[in-house]
Structures are given as C-alpha cells and as structure tokens.
C-alpha positions in Angstrom: 5.5 -28.5 -26.5 3.4 -25.4 -26.3 0.0 -24.9 -27.9 0.2 -24.3 -31.3 -3.1 -21.8 -31.2 -0.7 -19.8 -29.2 1.5 -18.8 -32.2 -1.4 -17.9 -34.4 -2.2 -14.9 -32.2 -1.9 -11.5 -34.2 0.2 -10.0 -31.4 3.1 -12.3 -30.0 4.5 -9.8 -27.5 3.0 -11.1 -24.7 4.3 -14.6 -25.7 7.6 -13.3 -26.2 8.2 -11.6 -22.8 7.0 -14.6 -21.0 9.5 -16.5 -22.7 12.0 -13.9 -22.5 11.9 -14.3 -18.6 13.5 -17.8 -19.3 16.4 -16.1 -21.5 14.9 -17.6 -24.5 14.3 -14.9 -27.7 11.1 -16.0 -29.4 11.7 -15.7 -33.2 8.5 -14.0 -33.8 9.3 -12.7 -37.4 9.9 -16.3 -38.4 7.1 -17.5 -36.7 4.6 -14.9 -38.2 6.1 -15.6 -41.7 5.8 -19.4 -41.6 1.9 -18.8 -40.2 0.9 -16.4 -43.0 2.0 -19.1 -45.3 0.3 -21.8 -43.5 -2.7 -19.9 -43.5 -2.5 -19.1 -47.5 -1.8 -22.7 -48.2 -4.6 -24.1 -45.6 -7.1 -21.7 -47.8 -6.1 -22.7 -51.1 -5.9 -26.4 -50.1 -9.5 -26.3 -48.8 -10.7 -24.2 -52.0 -9.4 -26.8 -54.3 -10.7 -29.4 -52.4 -14.1 -28.0 -52.3 -13.9 -27.5 -56.2 -12.8 -30.9 -56.8 -15.6 -32.3 -54.6 -18.1 -30.1 -56.7 -16.6 -31.4 -59.6 -17.0 -35.0 -58.8 -20.5 -34.6 -57.9 -21.2 -33.1 -61.4 -19.4 -36.2 -63.1 -22.0 -38.1 -60.9 -25.1 -36.4 -62.2 -24.1 -35.9 -65.7 -23.2 -39.6 -65.8 -26.6 -40.4 -64.4 -27.9 -38.2 -67.5 -25.9 -40.0 -70.1 -23.9 -37.0 -71.0 -20.3 -36.8 -71.9 -18.1 -36.8 -68.8 -14.6 -36.8 -70.5 -14.3 -33.0 -70.4 -15.1 -33.3 -66.6 -13.0 -35.8 -65.9 -10.1 -34.2 -67.5 -10.8 -31.3 -65.1 -10.9 -33.2 -62.1 -7.5 -34.8 -62.8 -6.2 -31.0 -63.3 -7.8 -30.1 -60.0 -6.3 -33.4 -58.5 -2.7 -32.6 -59.1 -3.4 -29.2 -57.7 -5.0 -30.4 -54.6 -2.0 -32.5 -54.0 0.6 -29.9 -54.3 -1.4 -27.6 -52.2 -1.6 -30.4 -49.9 2.4 -31.1 -49.9 2.9 -27.3 -49.6 0.9 -27.0 -46.2 2.3 -30.2 -44.6 5.6 -28.6 -45.5 5.0 -25.5 -43.7 3.3 -27.2 -41.2 6.1 -29.4 -40.5 8.5 -26.5 -40.4 6.3 -24.8 -37.7 6.3 -28.0 -35.5 10.0 -28.5 -35.6 10.2 -24.9 -34.7 7.7 -25.2 -31.5 9.5 -28.4 -30.3 12.5 -26.5 -29.7 10.6 -23.8 -27.6 10.8 -24.2 -23.8 7.4 -24.2 -21.7 5.8 -21.4 -20.2 7.0 -20.6 -16.1 4.0 -20.5 -14.2 3.1 -17.2 -12.7 4.2 -18.4 -9.3 7.8 -18.7 -10.2 10.3 -16.1 -9.5 11.6 -14.2 -12.3 15.4 -14.2 -12.5 18.3 -15.0 -14.8 20.2 -17.8 -13.2 20.7 -19.9 -10.0 21.6 -16.8 -8.3 18.1 -15.8 -8.2 16.6 -18.9 -7.1 14.6 -18.4 -3.8 15.0 -20.6 -0.9 11.3 -21.6 0.6 11.8 -23.2 3.7 14.9 -25.0 5.6 14.5 -28.6 7.2 17.2 -29.6 10.3 20.1 -27.9 11.2 23.5 -28.6 9.7 25.8 -30.5 12.3 28.9 -28.8 14.2 31.8 -31.2 13.9 34.4 -30.9 16.6 36.9 -32.3 13.9 37.3 -31.5 10.4 34.7 -33.7 8.4 36.4 -35.7 5.6 34.6 -35.9 2.1 33.0 -39.3 1.0 36.1 -40.1 -1.3 38.3 -40.0 1.6 35.7 -42.0 4.0 35.3 -44.5 1.1 39.0 -45.2 0.7 39.5 -45.6 4.3 37.1 -48.2 4.3 38.2 -49.4 0.9 34.6 -49.6 -0.2 34.9 -46.8 -2.8 36.8 -47.0 -6.0 37.3 -44.7 -8.4 40.6 -46.0 -10.0 39.0 -48.9 -10.8 36.0 -47.7 -12.0 38.4 -45.7 -14.8 40.2 -48.5 -15.6 36.9 -50.4 -16.3 35.5 -47.5 -18.4 36.8 -44.1 -18.0 36.7 -41.1 -15.1 32.8 -40.3 -13.9 32.3 -43.7 -12.9 32.7 -45.6 -9.3 32.7 -49.2 -7.7 31.2 -49.9 -4.4 32.2 -52.8 -2.4 31.0 -54.3 0.9 29.1 -52.3 3.1 29.1 -49.2 0.9 27.5 -51.4 -1.5 24.8 -52.6 0.7 24.0 -49.3 1.9 23.3 -48.0 -1.5 21.3 -50.9 -2.1 19.4 -50.2 1.1 18.7 -46.8 0.2 16.6 -48.2 -3.0 14.6 -50.7 -1.2 14.0 -48.1 1.9 13.0 -45.3 -0.8 10.9 -47.8 -2.9 9.0 -49.1 0.2 8.3 -45.5 1.5 6.9 -44.4 -1.7 5.0 -47.6 -2.7 3.5 -48.6 1.1 2.9 -44.8 2.5 2.6 -42.1 -0.4 0.4 -44.2 -2.7 2.6 -44.9 -5.9 2.6 -48.0 -8.1 6.3 -49.4 -8.3 7.1 -50.3 -12.0 9.8 -52.0 -13.6 10.8 -50.2 -17.3 13.3 -50.6 -19.7 16.8 -48.6 -19.6 16.6 -48.2 -23.6 14.0 -46.4 -25.1 13.4 -45.0 -28.7 13.8 -41.5 -30.0 9.8 -41.1 -29.7 10.1 -41.8 -26.2 12.9 -39.1 -25.4 11.0 -36.7 -27.7 7.6 -37.1 -25.6 9.5 -35.7 -22.4 11.5 -33.1 -24.0 15.1 -34.5 -24.1 15.2 -34.7 -27.7 15.6 -32.8 -30.0 17.2 -30.2 -27.8 19.6 -32.3 -25.3 20.7 -35.0 -27.8 24.4 -34.1 -26.7 23.7 -35.2 -23.4 22.4 -38.6 -23.9 24.2 -42.0 -25.0 23.2 -43.2 -28.3 23.3 -46.7 -29.3 23.2 -45.9 -33.3 23.1 -49.2 -34.9 19.5 -49.8 -33.1 18.9 -46.2 -32.8 18.2 -46.7 -29.0 19.1 -44.7 -25.9 20.2 -45.2 -22.6 17.7 -43.4 -20.2 18.8 -40.1 -18.5 16.3 -40.9 -16.0 13.3 -43.0 -15.4 10.9 -40.0 -16.2 11.6 -41.0 -19.8 9.8 -44.7 -19.9 7.9 -44.2 -16.7 5.9 -40.9 -18.3 5.7 -42.4 -21.7 3.7 -45.3 -20.3 0.8 -43.2 -21.3 1.7 -42.0 -24.5 -1.0 -42.1 -27.3 -3.4 -43.0 -24.2 -6.9 -41.8 -23.3 -7.6 -42.4 -19.7 -10.9 -42.6 -18.2 -11.3 -40.5 -15.1 -11.5 -43.2 -12.8 -7.6 -44.0 -13.7 -6.7 -40.3 -12.6 -4.5 -39.4 -10.8 -1.9 -42.0 -11.7 1.2 -42.3 -9.4 4.3 -44.4 -10.1 7.6 -45.1 -8.8 10.7 -46.5 -10.3 14.3 -47.3 -9.4 16.7 -47.3 -12.4 20.1 -46.6 -13.2 20.7 -43.4 -15.1 22.9 -42.5 -17.9 24.1 -38.8 -18.8 27.3 -38.0 -21.0 27.4 -34.2 -18.8 28.2 -32.5 -22.0 29.1 -29.2 -20.8 30.0 -30.2 -17.4 34.1 -30.2 -18.3 35.8 -29.2 -14.7 32.6 -29.6 -12.8 32.5 -32.2 -9.8 35.3 -33.8 -11.2 35.8 -35.3 -7.4 33.6 -38.3 -6.3 30.3 -39.1 -6.6 28.4 -35.6 -7.2 28.4 -35.9 -11.1 28.4 -39.3 -12.8 27.9 -40.6 -16.0 26.0 -43.5 -14.8 24.0 -43.3 -11.3 20.7 -44.7 -9.5 17.6 -42.7 -8.9 14.1 -43.5 -7.4 11.9 -41.6 -9.6 8.3 -40.4 -8.7 6.0 -39.7 -11.9 2.2 -38.2 -11.8 -0.4 -37.8 -13.9 -3.0 -35.5 -13.0 -6.2 -33.3 -13.9 -5.1 -29.7 -14.9 -6.8 -28.1 -12.2 -5.1 -30.4 -9.6 -1.4 -30.4 -10.8 -0.4 -27.2 -8.8 -1.2 -29.1 -5.3 0.3 -32.1 -6.7 3.6 -30.6 -7.0 3.5 -29.7 -3.6 2.5 -33.1 -2.5 5.3 -35.0 -4.7 7.8 -32.2 -3.1 6.6 -33.2 0.1 7.2 -37.1 -0.6 11.0 -36.7 -1.8 11.4 -34.5 1.5 9.8 -37.1 3.6 13.0 -39.5 2.6 15.3 -36.8 3.9 13.4 -36.2 7.0 13.5 -40.1 7.9 17.1 -40.3 7.2 17.3 -36.9 9.4 19.7 -35.1 6.8 19.3 -31.5 6.8 18.0 -30.0 3.7 16.3 -26.9 2.1 13.6 -26.4 -0.6 14.6 -24.1 -3.4 12.0 -22.6 -6.2 14.0 -22.2 -9.3 13.8 -19.0 -11.1 12.7 -18.5 -14.6 16.2 -18.6 -16.2 17.0 -21.9 -14.2 13.9 -23.8 -14.6 14.4 -27.1 -17.1 13.1 -26.7 -20.7 10.1 -29.1 -20.1 9.3 -27.6 -16.7 6.6 -24.9 -16.0 7.9 -24.6 -12.1 10.1 -26.4 -10.2 11.5 -27.1 -6.6 15.0 -28.3 -5.8 15.8 -30.0 -2.8 19.3 -29.3 -1.6 21.3 -31.4 1.2 23.8 -30.3 3.4 27.4 -31.8 2.1 29.7 -30.9 5.2 32.8 -31.1 3.3 32.0 -28.7 0.9 30.1 -26.6 3.6 26.9 -25.9 1.3 23.8 -27.3 0.1 23.7 -29.5 -3.1 20.7 -30.7 -5.3 19.7 -34.2 -4.4 16.1 -34.2 -6.0 14.2 -31.7 -8.7 10.6 -31.8 -8.6 8.5 -30.4 -11.6 5.1 -29.6 -12.8 5.2 -29.8 -16.5 1.6 -29.0 -16.9 0.3 -30.1 -20.5 3.7 -29.7 -22.0 5.0 -33.2 -22.2 1.4 -34.7 -22.6 0.9 -32.5 -25.7 4.0 -34.2 -27.1 3.0 -37.6 -26.3 -1.1 -37.3 -26.7 -1.3 -38.2 -23.2 -5.1 -37.5 -22.5 -8.2 -38.2 -20.1 -11.7 -37.9 -20.6 -13.5 -35.2 -18.4 -16.7 -35.8 -16.8 -17.9 -32.4 -18.4 -16.6 -33.2 -21.7 -17.1 -35.6 -24.4 -13.8 -34.6 -25.6 -10.8 -35.9 -24.5 -8.3 -33.5 -22.5 -4.4 -33.2 -22.1 -3.1 -34.4 -18.7 -0.8 -32.7 -16.8 2.5 -34.6 -15.9 5.1 -34.1 -12.9 8.0 -35.9 -11.3 10.7 -35.7 -9.2 13.6 -37.8 -7.7 12.8 -39.5 -4.5 15.9 -39.6 -4.5 19.1 -39.5 -6.3 20.5 -42.4 -4.7 24.5 -41.9 -4.9 24.1 -38.2 -3.7 21.9 -39.5 -0.8 25.0 -41.9 0.0 27.5 -39.2 -0.2 25.3 -37.1 2.5 25.0 -39.9 4.8 28.7 -40.7 4.8 29.5 -37.2 5.4 26.8 -36.3 7.9 27.1 -39.1 10.0 30.9 -39.5 10.2 32.9 -39.6 13.3 36.3 -38.5 14.1 37.6 -42.1 13.6 35.7 -42.4 10.0 33.2 -44.3 11.2 30.0 -43.8 9.6 26.5 -44.4 11.3 23.8 -46.1 9.6 20.7 -43.6 9.9 18.0 -45.7 12.1 15.5 -45.7 9.1 18.1 -47.8 7.2 19.3 -50.3 10.2 16.6 -53.2 9.3 17.7 -53.1 5.9 21.5 -53.3 6.8 21.0 -56.4 9.3 20.4 -54.0 12.3 24.2 -52.8 12.1 24.6 -49.2 13.6 27.8 -48.4 11.9 30.1 -49.0 9.1 33.8 -49.6 10.6 
C-alpha cells in the first residue's frame, strides 16, 4: 500500500492527478474528512494521556507526603475512562483510513507511458521474426487432438471447462519446459529455487495485494480460510513478511514452479478455446527483493531473464511497456512479454515482469538494514513469470509444427526429451 504520510498533505491534488492516470479517482473529500478527525482524536488522546500521567505522578508525591489521595484517585479514574474512549475513537478512525488506503493502487513510475487501456501500451522491442508458413498453421487444440495428447472434454468431465488433460509426449514436453526453466534461472541467472505451499492464508494475499480487492478471482476454501494461490508470487514474496534482512542478504532472488489457480472472474467468453486462459495452469515465477535505488535496474534484469527463455527456445516475441491505465493494482511499472501465436496471427502475453517498489513491502513489513542508517528501511519487491508454462507449450506447438502435424522439439529441450527431435 502507499505511505499513509502521502494522505496527510494539505493539498492532495498532485496525488489525485497521478492516480487519475491509472483511471482511479482518489476519494479526496473522504480522506481529508477522516484525516481531520484523526488529527483531532490524536491530539485529544495525547492531551488526556499527558494529564493522566501528571495526575498519577501527583498521587505518588501526595502519598509520599502522607496526604489523602482519594480525590486524586477518583480524578485519575475519570481521566482513564476518557483516555480509553479517545484511544478507541482514534483506533477506529485509523482503521477506516487503513482500509481505504488498502484499496488505493500503487503510483505509476514516471517512466510509465500515460494511457487508458491496452491500446495505449508501448512496444519497446521485438526479438525474432514470425515464421512464414507455406500451409495454413493449425492451432494447438487441433494439433493436440491429432496426437491424442491434449483432451479438453475429459478435463471438463473431471472438473469443468477451462481445464485440460495432457498425455504422453505433450505431458512430457510440458514437464521438460518446467525443468528447463528452473535449471536456467537457478544455474545461470542466480536465483535460489524454492518449493512453497499452494495454499495460503489471507494475510499472505493481503501482503501482495490480491486481497481485499481481487477476492472474486481467488478459489477460497472457506472451512479452513485458505486460498489456492493465483501465482507463486504470493507465497514466495511473503517469505520475508515481518522480516528485517541484513544488507548482506540483499538482493534476494528466488525462483519457484507452482500450479496457479484463478477463477477468471469477468473473463466470460474470452479465450474459451484451448489452453490460453485456464482455471489451473503452471508457471515458473521469479521474485526479487532489492534495495530501493536498485529496483529500476533489477526490473530490466528480471525481464531479460524471462526473455532468455524465449530466446533459447527461438520463439519470436515482443516486449511491451504497459501504460498507466493497464498496469496491475500493485505494480509501479510492468513489462509484458508477448509471444507470437501463428494460428491467431498475433502476439499473446506469456510473462508479466513488474516492479512494485515498496508497495508490497509496506503491507508485509518486509525491511532491511541500510548501511547508513540504524533504522530499518522498506525493501523493493519485483516479480515476473519466467515463463507461463502452458502458454509456452502452446507457442512451441504452433511455431514448430509442419504440414503433417508433427511438432519439432526446440534444441534446448531435446536433452530433456530423451534426445527426440520431434513429437510425431
């Protein structure tokens, strides 16, 4: 969340203008009313506490002199009740302010392009050239059916729509992609591999910003008040919730493979065919904790690490800087990697790499000890998919197909596939 000190400024116009570029209307009047009430009750509380302390001190002095202290005790008791009332009123106002602030999105970085929606995103660079086919390329659903290794009907019988069953060589290729990504990031990019729970508590989701705003997107197990993770970002980032790291431990870089579970609320009718938008899918996630003055460069580094996977798989892609109206709630700046999907003749998101600055760290109280200060400071957090496994599988199937429906296996994956060159 944002620093509450930002809302104690006399003029909230500049802050409101920054948030307006995201399409968010800051409730200025409500904040100012609550802030004025907070100041009144804080002053009242401090005044009453000081008076109570003075009376308590006078009781001690009177008692030492052998004086009657009963009138003083009565006065202190009356003050105590007033202090308790004032403290309760102050706590209630502060809770209202905190709940309000928890629903306010992060401030966009000054380098983020101004815009209203995805149409205003800016393409930063391209890598690779989309393949020119001398036949009409099939989509991954038809390719999967041809090989009888991808079954959406059976998955719907087992659960519902937006699930898939993979079999045989496609299941193995899916697994190979996970292993390849984990090996690359842990052995070449300096990330520590972690295995984390797939169920988390509400505090974890509040820490990364999914709660309270995005509850509808989550699968909730009400009987135990656990949630299925929508991304490994949640458990991995929360590893350092309520922690103070020594400077020597920063930067901290983690990679994790997990399934992800999303209700896809609001996506009715979107990408209903195939594996692009599923309720359950796999990702390899990259998470970094860095010093504040290094997070901008860390975002470029993390994005390059995700790009390296696409490059080694020789998949054409582009990097897109999301505009202010399209970045996620907790993000200050985001690059999307979009891979070329031949059957759709367009680029589709395969990774989102974001710098959250201190937005998540403030929620989680994730801090470190700077060299030049005895006071702990908030870390900056970043994450990105390195990559979404199902979408990478889709991209390989469609980009590496031939006119007979065979799928060539990228050279980088062949050692993970028993040195096979094709899926027949």
